[in-house]
C-alpha positions as CSV (number, residue, x, y, z in Angstrom):
1,M,-24.3,77.2,5.7
2,T,-24.8,75.3,8.1
3,F,-28.6,73.9,9.2
4,H,-30.1,73.4,12.9
5,F,-31.4,70.1,13.5
6,F,-33.1,70.7,16.6
7,P,-35.2,68.1,18.5
8,P,-38.9,69.3,20.1
9,N,-37.6,70.2,23.3
10,K,-34.7,72.0,22.5
11,A,-36.4,73.8,19.8
12,A,-39.2,75.2,22.1
13,L,-36.6,76.3,25.0
14,L,-35.1,78.6,21.6
15,A,-37.6,79.6,19.7
16,G,-40.7,78.8,21.4
17,E,-43.7,77.1,20.0
18,N,-43.4,78.3,16.5
19,M,-40.1,75.8,16.0
20,A,-42.9,73.1,15.5
21,I,-43.4,73.8,12.0
22,V,-39.3,73.5,11.4
23,D,-39.7,70.2,13.0
24,T,-42.5,69.6,10.4
25,L,-40.7,70.6,8.0
26,L,-38.0,68.5,9.1
27,E,-39.9,65.0,8.5
28,K,-41.0,66.5,4.9
29,G,-37.3,66.8,3.8
30,I,-37.5,70.2,3.8
31,L,-34.7,72.1,5.4
32,V,-35.2,75.8,7.0
33,S,-31.8,78.1,7.5
34,P,-30.3,79.6,10.7
35,D,-31.5,83.0,9.2
36,V,-34.9,82.0,9.7
37,T,-34.8,79.8,12.7
38,E,-33.3,82.8,14.6
39,D,-35.5,85.1,13.6
40,P,-38.9,85.1,15.7
41,E,-40.6,86.9,13.4
42,L,-40.1,84.6,10.2
43,L,-41.0,81.8,12.3
44,E,-44.4,83.5,12.9
45,K,-45.0,83.7,9.0
46,L,-43.8,80.2,8.0
47,E,-46.1,79.0,10.7
48,S,-48.9,81.1,9.3
49,L,-48.2,79.5,5.6
50,D,-50.5,77.1,4.1
51,V,-49.0,73.9,3.0
52,S,-49.4,74.3,-0.4
53,A,-46.7,77.2,-0.2
54,F,-43.6,74.5,0.4
55,E,-44.4,72.4,-2.4
56,G,-41.3,72.3,-4.6
57,V,-39.3,73.9,-1.7
58,D,-36.2,72.0,-0.2
59,L,-34.6,74.9,1.4
60,I,-36.5,78.1,3.2
61,G,-34.1,80.9,3.9
62,R,-34.5,84.6,4.1
63,D,-35.8,84.9,0.8
64,F,-38.0,82.4,0.5
65,F,-40.4,85.2,1.8
66,S,-39.7,87.9,-0.4
67,K,-42.5,87.2,-2.6
68,D,-45.0,87.6,0.4
69,A,-43.4,90.1,1.2
70,L,-44.0,91.8,-2.7
71,P,-46.7,94.6,-2.6
72,K,-50.3,93.1,-3.3
73,S,-51.1,94.7,-7.0
74,S,-53.6,94.5,-9.0
75,H,-51.6,97.2,-11.5
76,F,-48.3,95.3,-12.2
77,E,-46.8,91.4,-11.8
78,I,-43.7,90.1,-12.2
79,L,-42.9,87.9,-15.2
80,F,-39.4,86.8,-14.3
81,S,-37.2,87.3,-11.8
82,Y,-34.4,84.5,-11.3
83,S,-34.2,83.3,-7.8
84,K,-32.7,79.1,-8.3
85,K,-30.6,79.2,-5.8
86,P,-26.5,78.6,-6.0
87,K,-25.1,75.3,-6.6
88,K,-21.7,73.3,-7.6
89,I,-20.7,73.8,-11.2
90,S,-19.8,71.4,-13.2
91,L,-18.5,71.0,-17.5
92,T,-21.7,69.4,-18.4
93,D,-23.5,72.4,-16.7
94,F,-21.7,74.5,-19.7
95,V,-22.8,72.2,-22.3
96,S,-26.3,71.9,-21.4
97,Y,-26.5,75.4,-21.2
98,F,-25.2,76.2,-24.8
99,N,-27.5,73.2,-25.5
100,R,-30.7,75.2,-23.8
101,R,-29.6,78.2,-25.7
102,L,-29.4,76.5,-28.9
103,E,-33.0,74.7,-28.7
104,A,-34.9,77.9,-27.5
105,L,-32.9,80.4,-30.6
106,S,-33.8,77.7,-33.0
107,S,-37.0,77.6,-32.6
108,F,-37.3,80.9,-33.3
109,L,-35.4,81.2,-36.2
110,R,-37.3,78.1,-37.7
111,Q,-40.6,80.3,-38.2
112,R,-39.2,81.7,-40.8
113,T,-39.8,79.6,-44.4
114,E,-35.9,79.4,-45.7
115,L,-35.1,77.7,-42.4
116,Q,-38.3,74.9,-42.1
117,N,-36.1,72.4,-43.7
118,V,-33.1,72.8,-41.7
119,M,-30.9,69.6,-40.4
120,S,-28.4,68.2,-38.1
121,L,-25.1,69.5,-39.4
122,A,-24.1,66.4,-39.6
123,R,-26.3,65.2,-42.3
124,L,-25.8,68.7,-44.1
125,K,-22.0,67.6,-44.6
126,A,-22.7,64.7,-46.0
127,K,-25.6,66.3,-49.0
128,K,-24.0,66.4,-52.8
129,D,-22.1,69.0,-54.4
130,K,-24.9,72.0,-55.8
131,D,-27.2,71.2,-53.3
132,R,-29.3,73.6,-51.7
133,A,-29.2,73.7,-47.8
134,S,-30.2,75.5,-44.9
135,A,-28.5,75.4,-41.0
136,I,-29.0,76.5,-38.0
137,G,-26.1,76.5,-35.1
138,L,-24.0,78.2,-32.6
139,V,-21.0,80.3,-33.8
140,Y,-18.3,78.2,-32.7
141,E,-14.9,79.9,-34.6
142,K,-15.2,83.1,-37.5
143,S,-11.7,84.5,-39.4
144,V,-11.5,85.8,-42.7
145,T,-9.0,84.0,-45.2
146,K,-6.8,85.0,-47.7
147,K,-9.3,86.1,-50.3
148,N,-10.7,88.0,-47.5
149,N,-14.1,86.0,-47.5
150,V,-15.4,85.5,-44.1
151,M,-15.4,82.0,-42.9
152,I,-18.2,81.0,-40.0
153,T,-17.6,77.4,-38.1
154,L,-21.3,76.7,-36.9
155,E,-21.9,74.2,-34.4
156,D,-24.4,72.0,-33.4
157,P,-25.1,68.6,-30.8
158,T,-24.3,66.7,-34.2
159,G,-20.9,68.4,-35.4
160,T,-19.6,71.3,-37.3
161,I,-19.8,73.0,-40.8
162,K,-17.8,75.9,-42.1
163,V,-19.9,78.7,-44.2
164,L,-18.2,80.5,-46.4
165,V,-19.5,84.4,-47.5
166,R,-17.7,85.5,-50.5
167,Q,-16.5,89.1,-50.3
168,D,-18.3,90.0,-53.8
169,K,-22.0,89.7,-52.1
170,Q,-21.3,92.6,-50.5
171,E,-24.6,93.5,-48.0
172,L,-24.3,89.9,-47.2
173,Y,-20.4,89.6,-46.6
174,A,-21.1,93.1,-44.0
175,Q,-23.6,91.4,-42.2
176,A,-21.1,88.3,-41.3
177,K,-18.4,90.9,-40.4
178,E,-21.1,91.3,-37.3
179,V,-21.6,87.9,-36.8
180,M,-20.4,87.4,-33.2
181,L,-18.9,84.1,-31.8
182,D,-21.4,81.9,-29.7
183,E,-24.9,83.6,-31.1
184,V,-26.7,81.3,-32.7
185,I,-27.8,82.3,-36.9
186,G,-29.2,80.1,-39.6
187,V,-27.9,80.2,-43.4
188,E,-29.3,79.4,-46.3
189,G,-27.2,78.7,-49.1
190,T,-25.4,75.6,-51.1
191,I,-23.0,72.9,-50.5
192,S,-19.8,72.3,-52.2
193,N,-17.3,70.6,-51.3
194,G,-18.6,69.9,-47.3
195,Y,-18.7,73.5,-47.1
196,L,-22.2,75.5,-46.9
197,F,-21.5,78.9,-49.4
198,A,-24.2,81.3,-47.6
199,N,-26.6,82.8,-49.6
200,Q,-28.9,84.7,-46.7
201,I,-27.8,84.8,-42.8
202,F,-30.7,85.1,-40.8
203,V,-30.6,85.8,-36.7
204,P,-33.4,85.0,-34.1
205,D,-34.6,89.1,-34.3
206,I,-38.1,90.4,-33.3
207,P,-41.3,89.7,-35.2
208,S,-42.5,93.0,-37.1
209,T,-46.0,92.0,-35.9
210,K,-45.2,93.6,-32.6
211,E,-48.1,96.1,-31.7
212,L,-47.4,99.3,-30.2
213,K,-49.3,99.0,-27.3
214,K,-50.9,102.4,-25.6
215,G,-52.6,102.8,-22.0
216,P,-56.3,103.9,-21.1
217,E,-55.2,106.3,-18.2
218,E,-52.2,108.9,-18.6
219,E,-49.7,108.1,-15.7
220,Y,-45.7,108.2,-15.4
221,V,-42.9,105.5,-15.3
222,L,-39.5,107.5,-14.3
223,F,-36.1,105.4,-15.1
224,V,-33.3,105.6,-12.3
225,G,-30.0,104.4,-13.6
226,D,-26.9,104.0,-11.5
227,P,-27.1,106.2,-8.6
228,H,-23.7,104.7,-6.9
229,F,-24.5,106.0,-3.3
230,G,-21.4,105.8,-0.9
231,S,-19.3,107.2,-4.0
232,K,-17.3,110.6,-3.5
233,F,-18.8,111.7,-6.5
234,F,-22.7,111.2,-6.0
235,L,-24.3,114.2,-7.1
236,K,-26.5,114.6,-4.2
237,D,-27.8,117.7,-4.5
238,S,-29.4,116.5,-8.1
239,F,-30.7,113.6,-6.3
240,A,-32.6,115.5,-4.1
241,D,-33.9,117.7,-6.5
242,F,-35.2,114.8,-8.0
243,I,-36.7,113.7,-4.7
244,A,-38.3,117.3,-3.9
245,W,-40.1,117.2,-7.8
246,V,-41.5,113.4,-6.8
247,N,-42.7,114.9,-4.1
248,Q,-44.1,117.8,-6.6
249,K,-42.2,120.6,-4.3
250,R,-40.2,121.2,-7.2
251,G,-40.9,122.4,-10.6
252,N,-43.3,124.3,-12.7
253,A,-47.0,123.8,-12.3
254,A,-46.6,121.4,-15.9
255,Q,-44.0,119.4,-14.6
256,R,-45.6,119.2,-10.7
257,R,-48.7,118.0,-12.5
258,I,-46.7,115.5,-14.1
259,A,-45.0,114.6,-11.2
260,S,-48.3,113.7,-9.3
261,K,-49.0,111.2,-11.6
262,V,-46.2,108.9,-11.3
263,K,-47.5,105.2,-10.8
264,Y,-44.1,103.4,-11.0
265,I,-39.9,104.0,-10.8
266,I,-37.5,101.4,-12.1
267,F,-33.8,101.2,-10.8
268,T,-31.6,99.5,-12.8
269,G,-29.1,98.6,-11.0
270,D,-25.6,99.7,-9.5
271,L,-27.5,101.4,-6.5
272,V,-24.6,101.7,-4.7
273,E,-20.5,102.1,-5.4
274,G,-19.4,99.3,-3.7
275,V,-16.4,98.1,-1.7
276,G,-13.6,96.5,-3.5
277,I,-14.9,96.9,-7.0
278,Y,-11.5,98.4,-9.0
279,P,-8.4,99.1,-8.2
280,G,-8.3,102.1,-6.1
281,Q,-11.7,103.0,-5.6
282,E,-11.3,103.2,-1.9
283,E,-9.8,106.9,-3.2
284,D,-13.3,107.6,-4.6
285,L,-15.4,106.5,-1.7
286,E,-17.0,108.9,0.8
287,I,-18.5,106.1,2.4
288,N,-15.9,102.7,2.8
289,D,-19.3,100.1,4.0
290,V,-21.7,98.8,2.0
291,K,-24.5,98.1,4.5
292,A,-24.0,102.5,5.2
293,Q,-24.4,102.8,1.8
294,Y,-27.5,100.8,1.1
295,D,-29.0,102.6,4.2
296,L,-28.6,106.0,2.4
297,F,-29.7,104.8,-0.4
298,S,-32.7,103.3,1.3
299,N,-33.0,106.8,3.5
300,Y,-33.8,108.6,0.3
301,L,-36.4,105.9,-0.9
302,K,-38.1,106.6,2.6
303,S,-38.9,110.4,1.3
304,I,-40.8,108.9,-2.0
305,P,-44.6,108.2,-1.9
306,T,-45.6,104.9,-0.8
307,D,-48.0,104.9,-3.5
308,I,-45.6,104.8,-5.9
309,T,-44.1,101.3,-6.8
310,L,-40.1,100.8,-6.9
311,F,-38.9,98.0,-9.2
312,I,-34.9,97.7,-7.9
313,I,-32.6,95.4,-9.8
314,P,-28.6,95.0,-9.1
315,G,-25.9,95.9,-10.9
316,N,-22.2,94.9,-10.9
317,H,-21.4,97.6,-8.2
318,D,-24.2,96.0,-5.9
319,A,-23.6,93.1,-3.2
320,G,-23.8,90.3,-4.6
321,R,-22.7,87.8,-7.3
322,L,-21.2,89.6,-10.0
323,S,-22.4,86.6,-12.7
324,E,-25.5,87.1,-14.5
325,P,-28.2,86.6,-14.1
326,Q,-27.7,88.3,-10.6
327,Q,-30.1,88.0,-8.1
328,P,-32.5,89.9,-6.2
329,I,-30.9,91.6,-3.4
330,L,-32.0,90.1,-0.3
331,H,-28.9,89.8,1.8
332,N,-28.6,91.4,5.1
333,Y,-26.3,94.5,3.2
334,A,-29.7,95.9,2.1
335,E,-32.4,94.9,4.9
336,S,-33.3,98.9,5.5
337,L,-34.2,98.2,1.7
338,R,-36.3,95.0,1.6
339,S,-38.5,96.7,4.9
340,L,-39.5,99.5,2.7
341,P,-43.3,98.8,1.9
342,N,-43.5,99.5,-2.2
343,V,-39.9,98.0,-3.0
344,V,-40.0,95.5,-5.1
345,L,-36.7,93.4,-5.5
346,L,-36.1,91.7,-8.7
347,S,-33.0,89.9,-10.3
348,N,-31.3,91.1,-13.2
349,P,-32.1,90.9,-15.6
350,A,-36.0,90.8,-14.8
351,I,-39.3,91.4,-16.7
352,V,-42.2,93.3,-15.5
353,R,-45.7,94.2,-16.1
354,L,-46.9,97.3,-15.4
355,G,-50.2,99.6,-16.1
356,I,-52.6,96.3,-16.0
357,K,-56.3,97.7,-15.6
358,E,-59.5,96.3,-16.4
359,N,-59.8,96.3,-19.9
360,F,-55.8,96.5,-21.0
361,P,-53.1,94.4,-20.2
362,G,-50.1,96.0,-19.4
363,F,-47.1,97.1,-20.5
364,D,-43.9,94.5,-20.6
365,M,-40.7,95.7,-19.7
366,L,-37.2,93.7,-19.6
367,I,-34.8,95.4,-17.7
368,Y,-31.5,94.8,-17.8
369,H,-28.2,96.5,-15.9
370,G,-26.3,96.3,-19.3
371,Y,-23.1,94.8,-18.6
372,S,-22.6,92.9,-21.9
373,M,-22.9,96.8,-23.6
374,I,-19.7,97.9,-23.7
375,Y,-18.5,94.5,-25.1
376,Y,-20.5,95.3,-28.1
377,A,-20.0,99.1,-28.3
378,N,-16.0,98.1,-28.8
379,N,-16.3,94.2,-30.2
380,V,-19.6,95.7,-33.7
381,E,-18.0,97.6,-36.0
382,S,-21.4,99.5,-37.4
383,I,-21.8,100.5,-33.8
384,R,-18.2,101.0,-32.9
385,S,-18.1,103.3,-35.9
386,A,-21.5,105.3,-35.0
387,G,-20.2,106.3,-31.9
388,G,-19.9,102.7,-29.8
389,Q,-20.6,104.1,-25.9
390,K,-22.7,106.6,-26.9
391,R,-25.3,105.1,-28.7
392,P,-26.9,102.5,-26.4
393,D,-29.6,102.4,-28.5
394,L,-27.7,100.6,-31.3
395,I,-26.5,98.1,-28.8
396,M,-30.0,97.5,-28.2
397,K,-31.2,96.6,-31.4
398,F,-27.9,94.5,-31.8
399,L,-29.1,92.3,-28.5
400,L,-32.9,92.1,-29.6
401,Q,-31.6,90.9,-33.2
402,R,-29.8,88.4,-31.4
403,R,-32.4,87.7,-29.1
404,H,-30.1,87.5,-26.4
405,L,-28.7,89.7,-23.6
406,A,-25.0,88.6,-24.0
407,P,-24.2,86.3,-26.7
408,S,-20.9,85.9,-26.7
409,H,-19.2,84.3,-24.4
410,T,-16.5,86.6,-23.2
411,S,-19.2,90.0,-22.8
412,N,-20.0,89.2,-19.1
413,L,-19.6,86.8,-16.5
414,Y,-22.7,84.5,-16.3
415,I,-24.2,81.5,-14.5
416,P,-24.6,78.0,-16.4
417,D,-28.0,77.0,-15.9
418,S,-28.5,73.6,-17.1
419,E,-32.1,74.1,-17.6
420,E,-32.3,77.2,-19.3
421,D,-30.7,79.8,-21.0
422,P,-32.4,82.9,-18.5
423,L,-30.3,86.1,-20.9
424,V,-32.8,84.4,-23.9
425,I,-34.9,87.1,-24.7
426,K,-37.9,85.2,-25.6
427,H,-40.8,87.3,-23.9
428,I,-40.8,90.2,-26.6
429,P,-41.1,93.2,-24.0
430,D,-43.1,96.3,-25.1
431,F,-40.1,98.3,-23.4
432,F,-36.5,97.5,-23.2
433,V,-34.5,99.1,-20.5
434,T,-30.9,99.1,-19.8
435,G,-28.3,101.2,-17.5
436,H,-24.9,100.7,-17.0
437,I,-23.2,103.2,-19.3
438,H,-24.3,106.5,-17.7
439,R,-26.4,108.0,-20.7
440,A,-29.4,109.0,-21.5
441,S,-30.2,107.5,-24.9
442,V,-34.2,106.9,-26.2
443,G,-34.5,104.4,-29.3
444,Q,-37.3,102.6,-30.9
445,Y,-37.0,99.0,-32.7
446,K,-40.5,97.3,-33.9
447,N,-42.3,98.9,-31.3
448,I,-40.2,98.3,-29.1
449,T,-39.3,101.8,-27.0
450,L,-35.2,101.2,-26.0
451,L,-34.1,103.3,-23.2
452,N,-30.9,103.5,-21.3
453,C,-30.7,105.0,-18.2
454,S,-28.1,108.4,-17.0
455,C,-26.4,108.1,-13.5
456,W,-26.6,110.1,-10.3
457,D,-22.5,110.4,-9.9
458,G,-19.4,112.2,-11.7
459,V,-16.8,111.1,-13.9
460,T,-14.4,109.0,-11.8
461,E,-10.9,108.1,-13.1
462,D,-12.1,104.6,-13.6
463,Q,-14.7,105.7,-16.0
464,E,-12.0,107.8,-18.0
465,K,-10.2,104.7,-18.4
466,R,-12.8,102.9,-19.9
467,G,-13.9,105.5,-22.1
468,L,-17.5,106.0,-20.4
469,E,-18.3,109.5,-21.3
470,P,-21.2,110.2,-18.5
471,Q,-24.7,112.3,-19.2
472,P,-25.4,112.4,-15.3
473,A,-28.5,113.7,-13.8
474,R,-31.1,112.8,-16.5
475,L,-34.9,111.6,-15.6
476,P,-35.9,109.7,-18.5
477,I,-39.9,109.5,-17.8
478,V,-42.3,107.9,-19.9
479,N,-46.5,108.6,-20.5
480,L,-48.1,105.1,-20.7
481,K,-51.2,106.6,-22.1
482,T,-49.4,108.3,-25.7
483,R,-45.7,106.2,-25.3
484,E,-44.0,109.7,-25.4
485,V,-40.9,109.8,-23.6
486,K,-39.1,113.1,-22.3
487,I,-35.9,113.5,-20.6
488,I,-35.8,115.7,-17.4
489,N,-31.8,117.6,-16.4
490,F,-31.5,117.4,-13.1
491,M,-28.0,118.6,-13.0
492,R,-27.4,121.3,-10.2
493,G,-27.5,124.8,-11.4
494,N,-30.6,123.9,-13.9
495,A,-34.2,124.4,-13.5
496,P,-35.7,121.0,-14.1
497,E,-35.6,120.9,-17.9
498,V,-38.1,118.6,-20.0
499,S,-36.8,117.5,-23.0
500,E,-39.0,116.0,-25.6
501,T,-37.1,112.7,-26.9
502,T,-40.2,111.0,-28.6
503,P,-38.2,108.5,-31.5
504,E,-40.1,108.0,-34.4
505,P,-40.7,105.0,-36.0
506,E,-37.4,102.8,-36.1
507,D,-35.3,105.9,-35.3
508,A,-31.6,105.3,-34.6
509,G,-32.5,106.9,-31.6
510,Q,-32.0,109.7,-29.7
511,E,-29.5,111.1,-27.1
512,K,-30.4,114.6,-24.5
């Protein structure tokens, strides 16, 4: 990207008096990109901002105004949405990234009494035989020995140590078999010949003290996954029925009453089908222009009442970078989307707090498209044997236990942020919401409601190759007063059918 450095007289000719702010900012070392200098409306907005708005800013592009474009509201709050600018990546960024991950997840593990005396791996290896010891590290390597024991190599900044898990310790052995590369674990055991013989393995996990919050008022949140606008397989009639229901023009009296109390809709990514996502995709496209796909999506959203706030994150089919965290959809392809007054564009992942009342803190929702989930469906034996991709609730539970959305290096593409690992689950949510797998699933883990969203397109050849078995046109809805979850089936040919799916505490999950 290039930047304009205009002297005052030329600036006045190009954009009038408002360009003076650009010169003022340049004097302070703040660059203004062309997509702002060439837009009189943005220049006027820039001129109106207080000087405090520029603190810590070194580049002002169109996305700088996104925070000002958010609907002003007292009933929701954005807790996390990743917006750091891309930069050149070096090897040291990867090293720092994994060190930040280790630091964050170690802090959770050290809260356990069994791991309060953890020492560095270099010091651990120097301990005498038969000494009790505990360690925390990244899983560098895992293998099965000739005697069928599990050998795990842990790594920290000081070195490595091999951890042996014997097969005669059945429960521990089963746990060790599901340890994934690159996740952070704690181990308590005994030193022998420089090895750590494990007695216990710990994962960061969610505390059991998480409160099950319920709101003071009956209001509803809807969850829309993977609409894939632009695909030949897009279920336009079913989606139109959904829009009609939200407008209280479809369904029986009880269903329309629910629609009248809808406050929020969360879209979990893959808003459009995209172009060039997989080989031969052109055969599956009804609209082969990405901007036109977003325009179609926006036209549907215009029909939703503006008193309903729409939270939107990107997925792997959306325009923008594939690597996580994905930034909010702020590029020119989605201009029509950005113009809608009730749309809030967030990153993937994001955390938003909804339902804030005068004497109620609201509900925290962790929203993640779910690109990594198929990896764990295929590679974690207990999940694979229970149904794999048909059990997104088990995958979500697994990720919560690891306190990370993609703990293994090959489970997703990512940007190695040298300052933090944005995929660490630092903030414990009330709801964990995903998509990507195209199945409607409800579960609960330690008072966290687990929701995987449906899709709004049929089965493509690419999905069949990847083993996806969609459950299209199912809409999960949550009553924030009771925490009850229902699923409405909008598949054309059905009346809007409401199914009760609220899980019991610690339920493994259900699908409809």
